[in-house]
PyMOL Python script that loads the backbone (N, CA, C, O; Angstrom):
from pymol import cmd

cmd.read_pdbstr("""\
ATOM      1  N   MET A   1      70.142-112.368  26.876  1.00  0.00           N
ATOM      2  CA  MET A   1      71.463-112.562  26.243  1.00  0.00           C
ATOM      3  C   MET A   1      72.327-112.952  27.499  1.00  0.00           C
ATOM      4  O   MET A   1      72.943-114.009  27.631  1.00  0.00           O
ATOM      5  N   LYS A   2      72.281-112.197  28.151  1.00  0.00           N
ATOM      6  CA  LYS A   2      73.379-112.692  29.658  1.00  0.00           C
ATOM      7  C   LYS A   2      72.683-114.020  30.409  1.00  0.00           C
ATOM      8  O   LYS A   2      73.528-114.593  31.096  1.00  0.00           O
ATOM      9  N   ARG A   3      71.465-114.611  30.457  1.00  0.00           N
ATOM     10  CA  ARG A   3      71.023-115.486  31.061  1.00  0.00           C
ATOM     11  C   ARG A   3      71.337-117.066  30.054  1.00  0.00           C
ATOM     12  O   ARG A   3      71.510-118.225  30.432  1.00  0.00           O
ATOM     13  N   LEU A   4      71.309-116.530  28.844  1.00  0.00           N
ATOM     14  CA  LEU A   4      71.380-117.613  28.002  1.00  0.00           C
ATOM     15  C   LEU A   4      72.976-117.976  27.830  1.00  0.00           C
ATOM     16  O   LEU A   4      73.331-119.154  27.801  1.00  0.00           O
ATOM     17  N   PHE A   5      73.880-116.935  27.722  1.00  0.00           N
ATOM     18  CA  PHE A   5      75.110-117.150  27.979  1.00  0.00           C
ATOM     19  C   PHE A   5      75.497-117.957  29.142  1.00  0.00           C
ATOM     20  O   PHE A   5      76.282-118.894  28.997  1.00  0.00           O
ATOM     21  N   ARG A   6      74.926-117.613  30.461  1.00  0.00           N
ATOM     22  CA  ARG A   6      75.428-118.030  31.635  1.00  0.00           C
ATOM     23  C   ARG A   6      74.792-119.205  31.685  1.00  0.00           C
ATOM     24  O   ARG A   6      75.205-119.794  32.684  1.00  0.00           O
ATOM     25  N   MET A   7      73.931-119.899  31.069  1.00  0.00           N
ATOM     26  CA  MET A   7      73.666-121.366  30.793  1.00  0.00           C
ATOM     27  C   MET A   7      74.675-122.525  29.834  1.00  0.00           C
ATOM     28  O   MET A   7      74.848-123.739  29.941  1.00  0.00           O
ATOM     29  N   VAL A   8      75.152-121.605  28.990  1.00  0.00           N
ATOM     30  CA  VAL A   8      76.277-122.511  28.212  1.00  0.00           C
ATOM     31  C   VAL A   8      77.529-122.603  28.895  1.00  0.00           C
ATOM     32  O   VAL A   8      78.106-123.631  29.250  1.00  0.00           O
ATOM     33  N   ALA A   9      77.927-121.267  29.057  1.00  0.00           N
ATOM     34  CA  ALA A   9      79.335-121.006  29.841  1.00  0.00           C
ATOM     35  C   ALA A   9      79.193-120.505  31.120  1.00  0.00           C
ATOM     36  O   ALA A   9      79.121-119.322  31.452  1.00  0.00           O
ATOM     37  N   VAL A  10      79.156-121.530  31.840  1.00  0.00           N
ATOM     38  CA  VAL A  10      79.054-121.104  33.525  1.00  0.00           C
ATOM     39  C   VAL A  10      80.131-120.518  34.078  1.00  0.00           C
ATOM     40  O   VAL A  10      79.975-119.678  34.964  1.00  0.00           O
ATOM     41  N   ASN A  11      81.401-120.886  33.625  1.00  0.00           N
ATOM     42  CA  ASN A  11      82.824-120.256  34.191  1.00  0.00           C
ATOM     43  C   ASN A  11      83.239-119.106  33.529  1.00  0.00           C
ATOM     44  O   ASN A  11      84.161-118.374  33.890  1.00  0.00           O
ATOM     45  N   HIS A  12      82.337-118.930  32.277  1.00  0.00           N
ATOM     46  CA  HIS A  12      82.981-117.363  31.446  1.00  0.00           C
ATOM     47  C   HIS A  12      82.007-116.384  31.621  1.00  0.00           C
ATOM     48  O   HIS A  12      80.833-116.583  31.307  1.00  0.00           O
ATOM     49  N   PRO A  13      82.451-115.237  32.150  1.00  0.00           N
ATOM     50  CA  PRO A  13      81.715-114.201  32.011  1.00  0.00           C
ATOM     51  C   PRO A  13      81.188-113.674  30.725  1.00  0.00           C
ATOM     52  O   PRO A  13      81.882-113.705  29.708  1.00  0.00           O
ATOM     53  N   TYR A  14      79.694-113.075  30.742  1.00  0.00           N
ATOM     54  CA  TYR A  14      79.459-112.387  29.514  1.00  0.00           C
ATOM     55  C   TYR A  14      79.817-110.821  29.524  1.00  0.00           C
ATOM     56  O   TYR A  14      79.545-110.054  30.447  1.00  0.00           O
ATOM     57  N   HIS A  15      80.482-110.480  28.319  1.00  0.00           N
ATOM     58  CA  HIS A  15      80.598-109.223  28.282  1.00  0.00           C
ATOM     59  C   HIS A  15      79.835-108.569  26.815  1.00  0.00           C
ATOM     60  O   HIS A  15      79.992-109.172  25.754  1.00  0.00           O
ATOM     61  N   GLU A  16      79.260-107.679  26.858  1.00  0.00           N
ATOM     62  CA  GLU A  16      78.392-107.042  25.970  1.00  0.00           C
ATOM     63  C   GLU A  16      79.075-107.009  24.591  1.00  0.00           C
ATOM     64  O   GLU A  16      78.397-107.181  23.577  1.00  0.00           O
ATOM     65  N   ALA A  17      80.286-106.810  24.535  1.00  0.00           N
ATOM     66  CA  ALA A  17      81.039-106.889  23.241  1.00  0.00           C
ATOM     67  C   ALA A  17      81.701-107.918  22.619  1.00  0.00           C
ATOM     68  O   ALA A  17      82.312-107.923  21.551  1.00  0.00           O
ATOM     69  N   GLU A  18      81.459-108.980  23.596  1.00  0.00           N
ATOM     70  CA  GLU A  18      82.142-110.111  23.117  1.00  0.00           C
ATOM     71  C   GLU A  18      81.336-110.864  21.601  1.00  0.00           C
ATOM     72  O   GLU A  18      80.128-110.869  21.367  1.00  0.00           O
ATOM     73  N   LYS A  19      82.163-111.302  20.957  1.00  0.00           N
ATOM     74  CA  LYS A  19      81.493-111.873  19.757  1.00  0.00           C
ATOM     75  C   LYS A  19      80.817-113.220  20.227  1.00  0.00           C
ATOM     76  O   LYS A  19      81.188-113.910  21.177  1.00  0.00           O
ATOM     77  N   ALA A  20      79.532-113.511  19.205  1.00  0.00           N
ATOM     78  CA  ALA A  20      78.661-114.575  19.919  1.00  0.00           C
ATOM     79  C   ALA A  20      79.041-115.626  19.229  1.00  0.00           C
ATOM     80  O   ALA A  20      78.139-116.459  19.321  1.00  0.00           O
ATOM     81  N   ARG A  21      79.920-116.029  18.573  1.00  0.00           N
ATOM     82  CA  ARG A  21      79.929-117.274  17.718  1.00  0.00           C
ATOM     83  C   ARG A  21      80.345-118.230  18.648  1.00  0.00           C
ATOM     84  O   ARG A  21      80.085-119.323  18.145  1.00  0.00           O
ATOM     85  N   PRO A  22      80.837-118.373  19.699  1.00  0.00           N
ATOM     86  CA  PRO A  22      81.078-119.481  20.577  1.00  0.00           C
ATOM     87  C   PRO A  22      79.585-120.079  21.229  1.00  0.00           C
ATOM     88  O   PRO A  22      79.211-121.215  21.522  1.00  0.00           O
ATOM     89  N   LEU A  23      78.926-118.698  21.301  1.00  0.00           N
ATOM     90  CA  LEU A  23      77.527-118.984  22.303  1.00  0.00           C
ATOM     91  C   LEU A  23      76.630-119.659  21.285  1.00  0.00           C
ATOM     92  O   LEU A  23      76.042-120.636  21.750  1.00  0.00           O
ATOM     93  N   ILE A  24      76.343-119.353  19.855  1.00  0.00           N
ATOM     94  CA  ILE A  24      75.823-119.887  18.733  1.00  0.00           C
ATOM     95  C   ILE A  24      76.171-121.150  18.576  1.00  0.00           C
ATOM     96  O   ILE A  24      75.404-122.112  18.554  1.00  0.00           O
ATOM     97  N   GLN A  25      77.172-121.157  18.480  1.00  0.00           N
ATOM     98  CA  GLN A  25      77.683-122.957  17.979  1.00  0.00           C
ATOM     99  C   GLN A  25      77.473-123.810  19.391  1.00  0.00           C
ATOM    100  O   GLN A  25      77.259-125.018  19.296  1.00  0.00           O
ATOM    101  N   ALA A  26      77.526-123.273  20.513  1.00  0.00           N
ATOM    102  CA  ALA A  26      76.951-124.412  21.686  1.00  0.00           C
ATOM    103  C   ALA A  26      75.367-124.500  21.856  1.00  0.00           C
ATOM    104  O   ALA A  26      74.858-125.386  22.542  1.00  0.00           O
ATOM    105  N   LEU A  27      74.599-123.506  21.177  1.00  0.00           N
ATOM    106  CA  LEU A  27      73.330-124.135  21.194  1.00  0.00           C
ATOM    107  C   LEU A  27      72.781-125.210  20.623  1.00  0.00           C
ATOM    108  O   LEU A  27      73.143-125.601  19.514  1.00  0.00           O
ATOM    109  N   ASP A  28      71.819-125.813  21.351  1.00  0.00           N
ATOM    110  CA  ASP A  28      71.160-127.203  20.558  1.00  0.00           C
ATOM    111  C   ASP A  28      70.186-126.561  19.842  1.00  0.00           C
ATOM    112  O   ASP A  28      69.294-125.845  20.297  1.00  0.00           O
ATOM    113  N   MET A  29      70.386-126.830  18.779  1.00  0.00           N
ATOM    114  CA  MET A  29      69.248-126.690  17.543  1.00  0.00           C
ATOM    115  C   MET A  29      68.431-127.340  17.611  1.00  0.00           C
ATOM    116  O   MET A  29      67.338-126.786  17.490  1.00  0.00           O
ATOM    117  N   GLY A  30      68.424-128.705  17.812  1.00  0.00           N
ATOM    118  CA  GLY A  30      67.356-129.902  17.968  1.00  0.00           C
ATOM    119  C   GLY A  30      66.116-129.452  19.073  1.00  0.00           C
ATOM    120  O   GLY A  30      64.910-129.412  18.828  1.00  0.00           O
ATOM    121  N   LYS A  31      66.681-129.185  20.135  1.00  0.00           N
ATOM    122  CA  LYS A  31      65.929-128.575  21.626  1.00  0.00           C
ATOM    123  C   LYS A  31      65.008-127.547  20.817  1.00  0.00           C
ATOM    124  O   LYS A  31      63.794-127.589  20.616  1.00  0.00           O
ATOM    125  N   ILE A  32      66.231-126.350  20.303  1.00  0.00           N
ATOM    126  CA  ILE A  32      65.285-125.196  20.070  1.00  0.00           C
ATOM    127  C   ILE A  32      64.088-125.463  18.895  1.00  0.00           C
ATOM    128  O   ILE A  32      63.106-124.723  18.845  1.00  0.00           O
ATOM    129  N   ALA A  33      64.285-126.691  17.878  1.00  0.00           N
ATOM    130  CA  ALA A  33      63.269-126.646  16.773  1.00  0.00           C
ATOM    131  C   ALA A  33      62.070-127.573  17.656  1.00  0.00           C
ATOM    132  O   ALA A  33      60.861-127.390  17.509  1.00  0.00           O
ATOM    133  N   GLU A  34      62.573-128.429  18.440  1.00  0.00           N
ATOM    134  CA  GLU A  34      61.257-129.298  19.288  1.00  0.00           C
ATOM    135  C   GLU A  34      60.264-127.998  19.971  1.00  0.00           C
ATOM    136  O   GLU A  34      59.046-128.013  19.789  1.00  0.00           O
ATOM    137  N   ARG A  35      60.984-126.819  20.822  1.00  0.00           N
ATOM    138  CA  ARG A  35      59.878-126.216  21.564  1.00  0.00           C
ATOM    139  C   ARG A  35      59.905-125.069  20.737  1.00  0.00           C
ATOM    140  O   ARG A  35      59.909-124.069  21.455  1.00  0.00           O
ATOM    141  N   ALA A  36      59.930-124.739  19.340  1.00  0.00           N
ATOM    142  CA  ALA A  36      59.599-123.465  18.841  1.00  0.00           C
ATOM    143  C   ALA A  36      58.115-123.264  18.832  1.00  0.00           C
ATOM    144  O   ALA A  36      57.403-124.256  18.672  1.00  0.00           O
ATOM    145  N   PRO A  37      57.689-122.329  18.955  1.00  0.00           N
ATOM    146  CA  PRO A  37      56.288-122.061  18.747  1.00  0.00           C
ATOM    147  C   PRO A  37      55.980-121.952  17.355  1.00  0.00           C
ATOM    148  O   PRO A  37      54.778-121.701  17.267  1.00  0.00           O
ATOM    149  N   LEU A  38      56.492-122.023  16.271  1.00  0.00           N
ATOM    150  CA  LEU A  38      56.676-122.243  14.996  1.00  0.00           C
ATOM    151  C   LEU A  38      57.310-123.691  14.224  1.00  0.00           C
ATOM    152  O   LEU A  38      58.341-124.204  14.658  1.00  0.00           O
ATOM    153  N   PRO A  39      56.707-124.164  13.262  1.00  0.00           N
ATOM    154  CA  PRO A  39      56.978-125.379  12.577  1.00  0.00           C
ATOM    155  C   PRO A  39      58.441-125.076  12.066  1.00  0.00           C
ATOM    156  O   PRO A  39      58.573-124.690  10.904  1.00  0.00           O
ATOM    157  N   LEU A  40      59.785-125.266  13.050  1.00  0.00           N
ATOM    158  CA  LEU A  40      60.977-124.858  12.202  1.00  0.00           C
ATOM    159  C   LEU A  40      60.976-125.779  11.042  1.00  0.00           C
ATOM    160  O   LEU A  40      60.907-125.329   9.899  1.00  0.00           O
ATOM    161  N   GLY A  41      61.036-126.824  11.241  1.00  0.00           N
ATOM    162  CA  GLY A  41      61.429-128.311  10.585  1.00  0.00           C
ATOM    163  C   GLY A  41      61.011-128.106   9.023  1.00  0.00           C
ATOM    164  O   GLY A  41      61.675-128.256   7.997  1.00  0.00           O
ATOM    165  N   ARG A  42      59.207-127.575   9.299  1.00  0.00           N
ATOM    166  CA  ARG A  42      58.702-127.221   7.616  1.00  0.00           C
ATOM    167  C   ARG A  42      59.476-126.150   7.006  1.00  0.00           C
ATOM    168  O   ARG A  42      59.887-126.348   5.863  1.00  0.00           O
ATOM    169  N   PHE A  43      59.799-124.817   7.701  1.00  0.00           N
ATOM    170  CA  PHE A  43      60.451-123.833   7.295  1.00  0.00           C
ATOM    171  C   PHE A  43      61.929-124.138   6.800  1.00  0.00           C
ATOM    172  O   PHE A  43      62.369-123.516   5.834  1.00  0.00           O
ATOM    173  N   GLU A  44      62.613-124.982   7.379  1.00  0.00           N
ATOM    174  CA  GLU A  44      63.773-125.814   6.923  1.00  0.00           C
ATOM    175  C   GLU A  44      63.819-126.465   5.395  1.00  0.00           C
ATOM    176  O   GLU A  44      64.586-126.275   4.451  1.00  0.00           O
ATOM    177  N   SER A  45      62.678-127.301   5.567  1.00  0.00           N
ATOM    178  CA  SER A  45      62.501-128.031   4.396  1.00  0.00           C
ATOM    179  C   SER A  45      62.070-127.324   3.274  1.00  0.00           C
ATOM    180  O   SER A  45      62.206-127.768   2.134  1.00  0.00           O
ATOM    181  N   THR A  46      61.508-126.144   3.556  1.00  0.00           N
ATOM    182  CA  THR A  46      61.114-125.442   2.445  1.00  0.00           C
ATOM    183  C   THR A  46      61.826-124.713   1.900  1.00  0.00           C
ATOM    184  O   THR A  46      61.681-124.479   0.700  1.00  0.00           O
ATOM    185  N   LEU A  47      62.848-124.121   2.678  1.00  0.00           N
ATOM    186  CA  LEU A  47      64.068-123.159   2.430  1.00  0.00           C
ATOM    187  C   LEU A  47      65.265-123.731   1.891  1.00  0.00           C
ATOM    188  O   LEU A  47      66.084-123.108   1.216  1.00  0.00           O
ATOM    189  N   PHE A  48      65.343-125.034   2.239  1.00  0.00           N
ATOM    190  CA  PHE A  48      67.137-125.662   1.951  1.00  0.00           C
ATOM    191  C   PHE A  48      66.575-127.049   1.519  1.00  0.00           C
ATOM    192  O   PHE A  48      67.341-127.961   1.209  1.00  0.00           O
ATOM    193  N   GLY A  49      65.198-127.190   1.506  1.00  0.00           N
ATOM    194  CA  GLY A  49      64.976-128.441   0.562  1.00  0.00           C
ATOM    195  C   GLY A  49      65.033-129.791   1.578  1.00  0.00           C
ATOM    196  O   GLY A  49      65.276-129.530   2.756  1.00  0.00           O
ATOM    197  N   GLY A  50      64.859-131.004   1.276  1.00  0.00           N
ATOM    198  CA  GLY A  50      64.933-132.139   2.221  1.00  0.00           C
ATOM    199  C   GLY A  50      63.580-132.998   2.495  1.00  0.00           C
ATOM    200  O   GLY A  50      62.686-132.784   1.676  1.00  0.00           O
ATOM    201  N   GLY A  51      63.355-133.735   3.301  1.00  0.00           N
ATOM    202  CA  GLY A  51      62.577-134.568   3.533  1.00  0.00           C
ATOM    203  C   GLY A  51      61.217-133.911   3.627  1.00  0.00           C
ATOM    204  O   GLY A  51      60.219-134.590   3.867  1.00  0.00           O
TER     205      GLY A  51
END
""", "prot")
cmd.dss("prot")
cmd.show_as("cartoon", "prot")
cmd.util.cbc("prot")
cmd.orient("prot")
């Protein structure tokens, strides 16, 4: 978690008790879906409808 946080917030120290909302909002979900070992797009379509 610390390494992931440092990638997103270079000038902001990571604290274990800090809320994760800003970190999660900063994630690039497109890149995560592209590189995931599972077909996340298919899961999303099945669960939430769509294409």
